[in-house]
N, C-alpha and C positions, 0 to 999 in steps of 0.2 A: 688899397682905400687912403695909407697912409698921407698922400696932399687931402685929399680933403677933411680927414681928419683931423690935419694940423692946422686948418682955412678953418676947424669949428674951435680948436683948442683956440686960436689965436685970435677970432670974435668972440669967445666967450669968457675969456679967461688970460686973454692980453697977454700971452706967452707966442714972444716969437717965432718965424718958421726956421728952421735952421740953414744957415746960408753956402754952410763948409760942411767936408765931415767930422772936422772935432764938433762942430755947434749940433751935428744931427749927434752923436754918439750922447753927451750928451741932452738932448733932447725927446729924442727916442721911449727911453726909459718913465721922465716924468707923463708920454704922451699913454703908454703902454698903462700907466697907476692911474691917470687920469679916467682909460677908456675902461677901465675895469673895475672901478671905484663907479660908477656908470654917470661921469661927471658933466657928460656930454651929450646935446640935443643934436637935431636935425646930421648927423650921420645918417650913413646905408644901414649899419646893423650895431646896436649893443655889445658890448661883448659877451654876455650873455647867452647871446643868441648865436656867435660866432663858436663858441666853443662848444653848444650842443650840434653846431653841425659838424664841426670837425670828429668832435666825436663819434658819434654816428653815422660819421668817413671810416672812419677807423673801425665802428666796432662791423661796417657792412663791407669792408673788406678782409678783415679776417678771419668772419663766419665762413669766405668762400670755399674755401678749405684747398683751395692752388693759388698761382701766383702772381699776384696784381702787379700793374705798374702806375704810379698816381706823379705825376705831376703836377707842379705846381710854385707857389709863394715861401718866402722864406719864412715870412708870417705864418704864413698855415704850420710848416715844415715845427715855427715855435712852439708855436700851441698844440700840437701833437705832442712832440717833446716833453711841454708841462703835464698832460696826461702821465704819458708812457713813465715818468719820472718825479712827480706830484712834488714841479716844480712850482717857487711863488710866482710873483710878476716881474719886481727884479733880476730872480734867475733866468722867467722866460725870455724874456729882453736881453739879457745875456746870451744864451743862445740867439736871438735874430742879427743879434750885429755880428756874431763871429759865423755866421750860415753863408756859406760861400757861394756866390752866384754857379748856376750847372753843378753841385756837390750833389753829392748821392748817399743815399740814404736809404738803410735795409732795419726792415720789423721780423722779424722769425717768431710765430703762430708755436706756443707751447702750452698740450694742454688747452689751447681755446681760450687761450688769456695775448695779448701782444708784448713783447718785448723787445727793446733797442737791440741792436744785431752790428751796427753802424752807424756812425755819421760825421758827415762832412766829405768822404769820400772823395777824392781828385785825383783818382789814380792817368785818368782822362786829360791831363796837362802837369802831369807829371817830368815832362822831358825838357829842360833847359827851353824850347824854340817855343815852348806855349806857355811859358815862366809867366809873361805879363797878362795871359788869358785869364790868371785866378786874382776877382774883384769880389767885393763883399758889398759896397754899395750900392 
């Protein structure tokens, strides 16, 4: 819900919506901090609710004892990385900004605890004829 939250950030705090990639890279960390600081109202989900939702999903996926495939967005991936690596909001936003579209990530459960075992895999785009398909925003 980046666009919805950006509109709330603009309307409630006067922060303009980014118009290009350069502006997005500076806007995203500010928006993520505002969201986590709970200073945005009338948004679909608070940061605390988002964090609890992805934490619950990670716990559920890790408790099954088998393999699980999850298809999701960079925001959820960054939130999971935040949990797995104990990242603060600026570091989580850095992960968000550097998570490639269609990338793969691997989490391995060892003795009941999920650990990051691979991040931002792009083997399916490693050939020169697919390089154009590597995107981030």
